[in-house]
C-alpha positions, 0 to 999 in steps of 0.5 A: 040325192036322197042323203042330203035330203035326209040330213036336212030332215034330221038337222031340222028336227034336232033344231026343233026339238031343242027349242025353248020357250024363248029360243026360235029355231032360227036363233038355235040354227045361227048358234050351231052355225056361228059354234056359239052357245048360251045357256040361261041360269034363270027362268027370269025374263030380262029385255035384250040390250045393245052389245056395245053396252055390255061391260067385260070385268076382269079379276082387276076390275069387278062390278061395283053393284049388286048383280046376279048371274043369268046365263053362261055364254060360250063362243068357239075359237074357230068357225065352222070351217076350222079358221081360228077367229080373232080375239076382237071377233070372239069378244064381239060375239060373246057380247052380242050373246050376253045382250041377247038374254039381257045382260049387263056384263060378263064375268069369270071370262075363261080363254080355253084353247077351243072356246071362250066362256064367261058368266052373263050378269044382270045388275040388280036394283037394291031398294032400301 
């Protein structure tokens, strides 16, 4: 009876100690459970976008506009129970992560045996 209670307190304290100015404990807990992570590469804030609008760029297809890398997103190939996720699920999850920090696209996508990782970009306006 005492162990689960102590574990719960430890988990909550760890999640709260990891919070930043823009991530709530709920978001951090959700990311932990989903086995996904987003690391911001800039202090600039971008408005959240819809996941459906995120473009996925490959080596053959790259952005034709100026952009800035604003974060690194990664999603585990396996869920919390160790079951392998489908590729479409992984793509949807990483797009949602990119959208959550205001990204417009994903570049430098790397598929590893344990995770998918990509750089999140935001398009930049060029003033002439």
